[in-house]
C-alpha positions as CSV (number, residue, x, y, z in Angstrom):
1,M,292.9,116.8,124.6
2,E,292.4,116.0,128.2
3,A,291.4,112.7,129.9
4,T,288.9,112.4,133.0
5,K,287.6,109.4,134.8
6,M,283.9,108.6,135.6
7,S,283.2,108.0,139.3
8,S,280.8,105.0,140.3
9,K,278.2,107.5,140.5
10,G,278.5,108.7,137.0
11,Q,280.2,111.9,137.8
12,V,283.0,113.3,135.6
13,I,285.3,116.2,136.6
14,I,285.6,118.9,134.0
15,P,289.2,120.5,134.5
16,K,289.2,124.0,136.3
17,H,290.7,125.8,133.3
18,I,288.1,124.5,130.9
19,R,285.5,125.6,133.3
20,T,287.0,128.8,133.9
21,L,287.5,129.4,130.1
22,L,283.7,128.6,129.6
23,N,282.5,130.5,132.7
24,W,281.0,127.3,134.2
25,E,280.3,127.9,137.9
26,T,279.2,125.4,140.5
27,G,275.4,124.3,139.8
28,Q,276.0,125.2,135.9
29,E,273.2,123.1,134.2
30,L,274.5,121.0,131.2
31,I,272.7,119.5,128.2
32,I,274.1,116.1,127.1
33,I,273.8,115.5,123.5
34,N,274.6,112.2,122.2
35,M,276.7,112.0,119.5
36,P,277.9,109.2,116.8
37,D,281.4,109.4,118.2
38,G,280.6,110.4,121.8
39,V,278.7,113.0,123.8
40,L,278.7,116.7,123.6
41,L,278.3,118.6,126.9
42,K,276.9,122.4,126.4
43,A,275.7,124.7,128.9
44,K,272.0,125.1,129.2
45,K,271.2,128.6,128.4
46,P,268.6,130.2,130.8
47,F,265.9,132.3,129.4
48,K,266.5,135.9,129.3
49,S,265.0,137.6,132.3
50,T,261.8,139.6,131.0
51,S,259.4,141.7,132.6
52,L,255.7,142.0,131.7
53,D,256.3,145.3,129.6
54,D,259.0,143.5,127.6
55,V,256.2,141.0,126.2
56,A,252.9,142.7,126.7
57,G,251.3,143.1,123.4
58,I,253.4,140.6,121.6
59,L,250.3,138.7,120.4
60,A,248.1,141.3,119.1
61,Y,244.6,140.7,119.8
62,Q,241.8,142.1,117.3
63,G,238.5,142.6,118.9
64,K,236.8,144.0,121.9
65,A,238.5,143.3,125.4
66,K,237.1,140.3,127.3
67,T,235.6,141.3,130.8
68,L,237.1,139.5,133.8
69,K,233.7,137.4,133.9
70,E,234.1,136.3,130.4
71,M,237.7,135.2,131.2
72,Q,236.7,133.4,134.4
73,E,234.1,131.5,132.2
74,A,236.6,130.5,129.7
75,I,239.1,129.3,132.5
76,D,235.9,127.2,134.2
77,K,235.2,125.7,131.0
78,G,238.6,124.6,130.0
79,I,238.9,123.1,133.5
80,S,235.7,121.2,133.1
81,E,236.5,119.9,129.7
82,S,240.1,118.7,130.6
83,F,238.5,116.8,133.6
84,H,235.3,115.6,132.0
85,G,236.0,115.6,128.4
86,S,234.5,118.1,126.0
87,S,230.7,118.1,125.5
């Protein structure tokens, strides 16, 4: 168990050997979880890098493909409804 102090700006130093053990580098984003007996710091996991090929087709669509015109009309309708309320 280790002790550290909080600065007047609310900053806490995590000892170097712990940062090294956890592979935390400068700029590491952390999640702070309020626990009954204190706080828990966890590394925020970035989303795994993906490409369009990795996710294309993940939501299978059944039916005739929409035309660019139909897609643009649906976008325009959605924008109109969000600003003017649905009719």
